[in-house]
Backbone as ProteinMPNN parsed JSONL, in Angstrom:
{"seq_chain_A": "MNGIKAYQETAVCTQNRGQLIVTLYDGAINFLKQAIVDLEQADYASKGIRIAKANDIILELNTVLDMDKGGQIAQNLRSLYNFMHHHLSEANLKKDATMIQDVIKLLEELKQGWQAITS", "coords_chain_A": {"N_chain_A": [[-15.004, -10.482, 4.961], [-13.177, -12.599, 5.016], [-12.867, -13.33, 2.358], [-11.443, -11.165, 1.278], [-9.09, -11.335, 2.737], [-8.165, -13.838, 1.87], [-7.755, -13.267, -0.831], [-5.683, -11.355, -0.618], [-3.645, -12.942, 0.509], [-3.29, -14.802, -1.535], [-2.446, -13.097, -3.584], [0.018, -12.239, -2.588], [1.411, -14.678, -2.482], [1.634, -15.349, -5.167], [3.174, -13.433, -6.382], [6.246, -12.376, -7.892], [9.578, -12.169, -6.527], [10.643, -9.528, -6.82], [8.314, -7.989, -7.294], [7.036, -8.406, -4.889], [8.763, -7.098, -3.127], [8.413, -4.462, -4.015], [5.747, -4.163, -3.261], [6.033, -4.329, -0.482], [7.572, -2.02, -0.019], [5.636, -0.128, -0.788], [3.757, -0.553, 1.255], [5.209, 0.253, 3.57], [5.694, 2.939, 2.909], [3.056, 3.935, 2.794], [2.238, 3.54, 5.485], [3.979, 5.372, 6.712], [3.239, 7.814, 5.578], [0.686, 8.017, 6.629], [1.419, 8.188, 9.279], [2.536, 10.725, 9.384], [0.251, 12.285, 8.987], [-1.117, 11.554, 11.307], [0.632, 12.662, 13.178], [0.373, 15.394, 12.595], [-2.2, 15.711, 13.491], [-1.894, 15.398, 16.128], [-2.141, 12.849, 17.136], [-0.523, 10.883, 18.736], [-0.234, 8.256, 19.597], [-1.253, 6.65, 17.49], [0.504, 7.497, 15.511], [2.913, 6.448, 16.456], [2.352, 3.699, 16.306], [2.035, 3.337, 13.548], [4.558, 4.09, 12.584], [6.039, 2.082, 13.79], [5.03, -0.155, 12.412], [5.923, 0.394, 9.805], [8.646, 0.325, 10.318], [8.875, -2.362, 11.007], [8.476, -3.557, 8.511], [10.704, -2.572, 7.144], [12.747, -3.727, 8.673], [12.251, -6.417, 8.116], [12.775, -6.47, 5.354], [15.486, -5.976, 5.508], [16.378, -8.212, 6.909], [15.994, -10.348, 5.115], [17.854, -9.985, 3.151], [20.241, -11.303, 0.941], [23.302, -11.675, 1.704], [25.502, -13.041, 0.765], [25.092, -13.593, -1.989], [24.32, -11.101, -2.865], [26.332, -9.192, -2.729], [27.953, -6.043, -3.066], [25.681, -4.492, -3.521], [23.769, -5.586, -1.787], [25.038, -4.999, 0.618], [24.954, -2.198, 0.547], [22.177, -1.8, 0.571], [21.61, -2.899, 3.084], [22.891, -1.025, 4.729], [21.352, 1.245, 4.127], [18.785, 0.397, 5.01], [19.318, 0.047, 7.741], [19.953, 2.692, 8.421], [17.445, 3.9, 7.879], [15.818, 2.61, 9.762], [16.917, 3.503, 12.232], [16.628, 6.243, 11.88], [13.848, 6.53, 11.725], [13.139, 5.663, 14.264], [14.224, 7.69, 15.811], [12.791, 9.85, 14.732], [10.264, 9.218, 15.619], [10.519, 9.522, 18.4], [11.212, 12.247, 18.542], [9.062, 13.377, 17.363], [9.046, 14.239, 14.651], [8.181, 15.226, 11.587], [9.622, 15.808, 9.285], [11.834, 14.131, 9.361], [10.564, 11.694, 9.053], [9.604, 12.05, 6.486], [12.022, 12.083, 5.115], [12.721, 9.366, 5.119], [10.576, 8.329, 3.684], [11.142, 9.4, 1.145], [13.529, 8.025, 0.507], [12.571, 5.371, 0.459], [10.748, 5.58, -1.648], [12.472, 6.082, -3.806], [13.951, 3.679, -3.85], [11.855, 1.93, -4.388], [11.108, 2.756, -6.968], [13.365, 1.965, -8.376], [13.239, -0.844, -8.079], [10.828, -1.284, -9.393], [11.554, -0.621, -11.978], [13.311, -2.678, -12.659], [11.72, -4.907, -12.501], [9.759, -4.663, -14.32]], "CA_chain_A": [[-13.612, -10.204, 5.248], [-12.342, -13.751, 4.7], [-12.578, -13.285, 0.929], [-10.393, -10.169, 1.079], [-7.844, -11.896, 3.296], [-7.727, -14.913, 0.968], [-7.228, -12.609, -2.029], [-4.391, -10.762, -0.28], [-2.669, -14.016, 0.68], [-3.021, -15.351, -2.864], [-1.664, -12.099, -4.318], [1.391, -12.282, -2.073], [2.027, -15.957, -2.837], [1.856, -15.472, -6.606], [4.066, -12.385, -6.865], [7.664, -12.718, -7.866], [10.306, -11.505, -5.43], [10.723, -8.089, -7.077], [6.997, -7.394, -7.082], [6.773, -8.455, -3.449], [9.552, -6.019, -2.523], [7.706, -3.22, -4.347], [4.557, -4.141, -2.403], [6.485, -4.005, 0.879], [7.903, -0.59, -0.012], [4.36, 0.597, -0.788], [3.178, -0.633, 2.599], [5.968, 1.113, 4.49], [5.437, 4.341, 2.519], [1.699, 4.29, 3.224], [2.236, 3.689, 6.942], [4.693, 6.595, 7.09], [2.397, 8.962, 5.202], [-0.371, 8.076, 7.639], [2.045, 8.638, 10.527], [2.662, 12.184, 9.296], [-1.095, 12.814, 9.234], [-1.36, 11.365, 12.747], [1.46, 13.642, 13.878], [-0.263, 16.7, 12.407], [-3.432, 15.709, 14.282], [-1.471, 15.15, 17.507], [-2.518, 11.49, 17.535], [0.817, 10.332, 18.9], [-0.298, 6.8, 19.724], [-1.378, 6.101, 16.137], [1.766, 7.799, 14.832], [3.892, 5.468, 16.909], [1.982, 2.381, 15.777], [2.302, 3.312, 12.107], [6.019, 4.074, 12.406], [6.49, 0.73, 14.164], [4.691, -1.067, 11.314], [6.865, 0.676, 8.72], [9.943, -0.184, 10.772], [8.816, -3.823, 10.899], [8.676, -3.881, 7.094], [12.109, -2.278, 6.83], [13.561, -4.756, 9.322], [12.07, -7.66, 7.364], [13.547, -6.315, 4.118], [16.895, -6.082, 5.899], [16.635, -9.582, 7.34], [15.987, -11.305, 4.001], [18.936, -9.715, 2.199], [21.207, -12.382, 0.751], [24.588, -10.981, 1.715], [26.475, -13.813, -0.017], [24.849, -13.41, -3.423], [24.02, -9.706, -3.176], [27.553, -8.393, -2.819], [27.958, -4.628, -2.674], [24.304, -3.98, -3.52], [23.152, -6.016, -0.532], [25.668, -4.217, 1.693], [24.408, -0.835, 0.474], [20.791, -1.857, 1.047], [21.649, -3.107, 4.536], [23.222, 0.275, 5.331], [20.175, 2.108, 3.987], [17.73, -0.079, 5.904], [19.72, 0.378, 9.12], [19.775, 4.141, 8.567], [16.001, 4.19, 7.948], [15.313, 2.121, 11.048], [17.348, 4.415, 13.296], [16.05, 7.568, 11.592], [12.438, 6.486, 12.108], [13.066, 5.583, 15.73], [14.484, 9.048, 16.292], [11.657, 10.677, 14.309], [9.154, 8.898, 16.501], [10.783, 10.162, 19.697], [11.238, 13.707, 18.395], [7.822, 13.806, 16.697], [9.598, 15.036, 13.558], [7.63, 14.827, 10.291], [10.66, 15.93, 8.259], [12.624, 12.906, 9.411], [9.728, 10.646, 8.456], [9.599, 12.329, 5.047], [13.331, 11.645, 4.606], [12.658, 7.922, 4.895], [9.638, 8.129, 2.578], [11.864, 9.688, -0.102], [14.431, 6.897, 0.249], [11.766, 4.215, 0.081], [10.186, 5.821, -2.984], [13.557, 5.898, -4.77], [14.206, 2.246, -3.932], [10.7, 1.333, -5.042], [11.211, 3.046, -8.401], [14.422, 1.106, -8.893], [12.728, -2.204, -8.179], [9.814, -1.305, -10.44], [12.244, -0.573, -13.266], [13.922, -3.971, -13.009], [10.72, -5.983, -12.517], [8.767, -4.402, -15.383]], "C_chain_A": [[-12.713, -11.369, 4.866], [-11.967, -13.778, 3.229], [-11.447, -12.317, 0.63], [-9.061, -10.721, 1.58], [-7.297, -12.994, 2.387], [-7.128, -14.323, -0.301], [-5.839, -12.036, -1.76], [-3.312, -11.836, -0.142], [-2.295, -14.629, -0.666], [-2.158, -14.392, -3.667], [-0.208, -12.129, -3.878], [2.094, -13.556, -2.526], [2.358, -16.063, -4.32], [2.769, -14.39, -7.173], [5.497, -12.895, -6.91], [8.348, -11.863, -6.798], [10.373, -9.987, -5.609], [9.404, -7.383, -6.837], [6.646, -7.363, -5.596], [7.535, -7.338, -2.731], [8.901, -4.673, -2.792], [6.469, -3.069, -3.462], [4.928, -3.783, -0.961], [6.875, -2.531, 0.989], [6.628, 0.245, 0.03], [3.735, 0.598, 0.599], [3.879, 0.278, 3.575], [5.708, 2.593, 4.19], [4.061, 4.78, 3.002], [1.609, 4.451, 4.735], [2.885, 5.005, 7.364], [3.907, 7.85, 6.71], [1.257, 9.131, 6.197], [0.185, 8.566, 8.972], [2.212, 10.152, 10.531], [1.313, 12.844, 9.551], [-1.429, 12.701, 10.721], [-0.591, 12.405, 13.56], [0.843, 15.027, 13.79], [-1.534, 16.836, 13.24], [-3.169, 15.444, 15.764], [-1.976, 13.81, 18.035], [-1.222, 10.681, 17.635], [0.826, 8.806, 19.04], [-0.375, 6.151, 18.338], [-0.105, 6.333, 15.335], [2.808, 6.762, 15.183], [3.625, 4.078, 16.363], [2.339, 2.286, 14.297], [3.814, 3.319, 11.819], [6.566, 2.7, 12.742], [6.188, -0.27, 13.048], [5.623, -0.858, 10.129], [8.244, 0.133, 9.072], [9.991, -1.713, 10.702], [9.067, -4.27, 9.458], [10.134, -3.68, 6.717], [13.023, -3.329, 7.444], [13.439, -6.097, 8.599], [12.849, -7.607, 6.049], [15.042, -6.496, 4.395], [17.26, -7.537, 6.217], [16.769, -10.548, 6.162], [17.054, -11.014, 2.946], [19.885, -10.906, 2.135], [22.587, -11.744, 0.604], [25.641, -11.721, 0.892], [26.315, -13.551, -1.513], [24.722, -11.939, -3.809], [25.213, -8.784, -3.275], [27.393, -6.971, -2.315], [26.556, -4.042, -2.621], [23.616, -4.348, -2.215], [23.737, -5.239, 0.649], [25.118, -2.795, 1.726], [22.967, -0.792, 0.968], [20.743, -2.04, 2.557], [21.942, -1.783, 5.242], [22.033, 1.221, 5.268], [19.063, 1.689, 4.94], [18.067, 0.223, 7.366], [19.555, 1.868, 9.384], [18.296, 4.472, 8.744], [15.428, 3.789, 9.297], [15.669, 3.101, 12.176], [16.728, 5.806, 13.114], [14.574, 7.611, 12.006], [12.267, 6.396, 13.625], [13.271, 6.963, 16.345], [13.323, 9.979, 15.945], [10.459, 10.451, 15.216], [9.323, 9.588, 17.853], [10.677, 11.681, 19.63], [9.942, 14.28, 17.817], [8.156, 14.721, 15.519], [9.127, 14.509, 12.199], [8.674, 14.885, 9.18], [11.525, 14.674, 8.22], [11.846, 11.731, 8.819], [9.729, 10.815, 6.941], [10.923, 11.927, 4.4], [13.301, 10.157, 4.24], [11.686, 7.606, 3.755], [10.351, 8.347, 1.242], [12.806, 8.544, -0.467], [13.661, 5.669, -0.222], [11.176, 4.373, -1.319], [11.25, 5.636, -4.065], [13.878, 4.414, -4.949], [13.073, 1.535, -4.673], [10.761, 1.548, -6.555], [12.279, 2.171, -9.057], [13.937, -0.33, -9.084], [11.657, -2.309, -9.261], [10.469, -1.341, -11.816], [12.81, -1.944, -13.642], [12.925, -5.118, -13.041], [9.678, -5.773, -13.621], [9.111, -5.134, -16.639]], "O_chain_A": [[-11.584, -11.147, 4.429], [-10.866, -14.203, 2.881], [-10.578, -12.618, -0.189], [-8.033, -10.585, 0.916], [-6.089, -13.066, 2.161], [-6.114, -14.813, -0.796], [-4.925, -12.204, -2.568], [-2.192, -11.658, -0.622], [-1.129, -14.939, -0.913], [-1.236, -14.821, -4.359], [0.697, -12.05, -4.709], [3.26, -13.51, -2.915], [3.274, -16.797, -4.693], [3.103, -14.44, -8.357], [5.911, -13.72, -6.096], [7.745, -10.944, -6.243], [10.179, -9.242, -4.648], [9.37, -6.303, -6.246], [6.036, -6.41, -5.111], [6.996, -6.706, -1.822], [8.838, -3.827, -1.899], [6.178, -1.978, -2.972], [4.217, -3.024, -0.302], [6.546, -1.871, 1.975], [6.539, 1.212, 0.787], [3.242, 1.625, 1.064], [3.229, 1.001, 4.33], [5.525, 3.397, 5.104], [3.912, 5.869, 3.556], [0.978, 5.39, 5.221], [2.395, 5.677, 8.271], [3.915, 8.836, 7.447], [0.905, 10.251, 6.566], [-0.498, 9.276, 9.71], [2.048, 10.792, 11.57], [1.238, 13.853, 10.253], [-1.958, 13.638, 11.319], [-1.119, 12.959, 14.524], [0.792, 15.754, 14.782], [-1.903, 17.938, 13.646], [-4.101, 15.286, 16.553], [-2.211, 13.655, 19.233], [-0.879, 9.907, 16.742], [1.788, 8.148, 18.644], [0.361, 5.207, 18.053], [0.317, 5.468, 14.568], [3.508, 6.255, 14.307], [4.554, 3.359, 15.999], [2.88, 1.276, 13.846], [4.28, 2.63, 10.912], [7.459, 2.202, 12.057], [7.008, -1.144, 12.769], [6.068, -1.827, 9.513], [8.926, -0.447, 8.227], [11.029, -2.289, 10.375], [9.784, -5.242, 9.217], [10.729, -4.523, 6.047], [13.974, -3.774, 6.801], [14.421, -6.831, 8.484], [13.504, -8.578, 5.671], [15.762, -7.099, 3.599], [18.326, -8.019, 5.833], [17.579, -11.473, 6.215], [17.143, -11.729, 1.948], [20.28, -11.448, 3.167], [22.981, -11.329, -0.486], [26.572, -11.101, 0.378], [27.298, -13.316, -2.216], [24.988, -11.572, -4.953], [25.113, -7.701, -3.851], [26.78, -6.727, -1.276], [26.267, -3.193, -1.778], [22.952, -3.51, -1.604], [23.012, -4.866, 1.57], [24.849, -2.25, 2.796], [22.575, 0.126, 1.688], [19.931, -1.411, 3.236], [21.306, -1.461, 6.246], [21.737, 1.92, 6.237], [18.463, 2.535, 5.604], [17.19, 0.611, 8.138], [19.074, 2.265, 10.445], [17.928, 5.229, 9.643], [14.653, 4.53, 9.901], [14.81, 3.476, 12.974], [16.351, 6.458, 14.089], [14.108, 8.603, 12.566], [11.35, 6.991, 14.19], [12.573, 7.348, 17.284], [12.916, 10.801, 16.767], [9.728, 11.387, 15.54], [8.376, 10.169, 18.383], [10.133, 12.321, 20.529], [9.745, 15.494, 17.783], [7.625, 15.825, 15.402], [9.609, 13.482, 11.721], [8.618, 14.098, 8.235], [11.902, 14.214, 7.142], [12.427, 10.872, 8.154], [9.842, 9.838, 6.202], [10.938, 11.477, 3.254], [13.795, 9.752, 3.187], [11.947, 6.712, 2.949], [10.179, 7.56, 0.311], [12.87, 8.141, -1.628], [14.053, 5.01, -1.184], [11.114, 3.411, -2.085], [10.958, 5.09, -5.129], [14.057, 3.947, -6.075], [13.316, 0.645, -5.487], [10.495, 0.629, -7.329], [12.094, 1.696, -10.178], [14.19, -0.952, -10.116], [11.586, -3.315, -9.967], [9.982, -2.023, -12.718], [12.791, -2.325, -14.812], [13.24, -6.193, -13.552], [8.812, -6.624, -13.825], [8.39, -5.03, -17.631]]}, "name": "protein", "num_of_chains": 1, "seq": "MNGIKAYQETAVCTQNRGQLIVTLYDGAINFLKQAIVDLEQADYASKGIRIAKANDIILELNTVLDMDKGGQIAQNLRSLYNFMHHHLSEANLKKDATMIQDVIKLLEELKQGWQAITS"}
């Protein structure tokens, strides 16, 4: 296990900022897809944990936005991240897979945008 952890840490440290953001989007998307499966299986505890992990990623993305340099784009991203955070919190309470899917779609669109500019 230590070898895998070392590889993951090295991969994160050597990625440029855009690639790291894409990786974070992938993580949040995967957690949310798993949360939908958990919801379908009535495993509400796991669903809540996975939504919380996705929300943690979204909150981190929001926190590191450079509002001074990012201008309108950073403001738009902040609004989107805040929407996603609140939408996921509500989805968790309501046990609503459609609301989770809404956030997955947004994250996938953002991820595609970042992939386009980092390729």
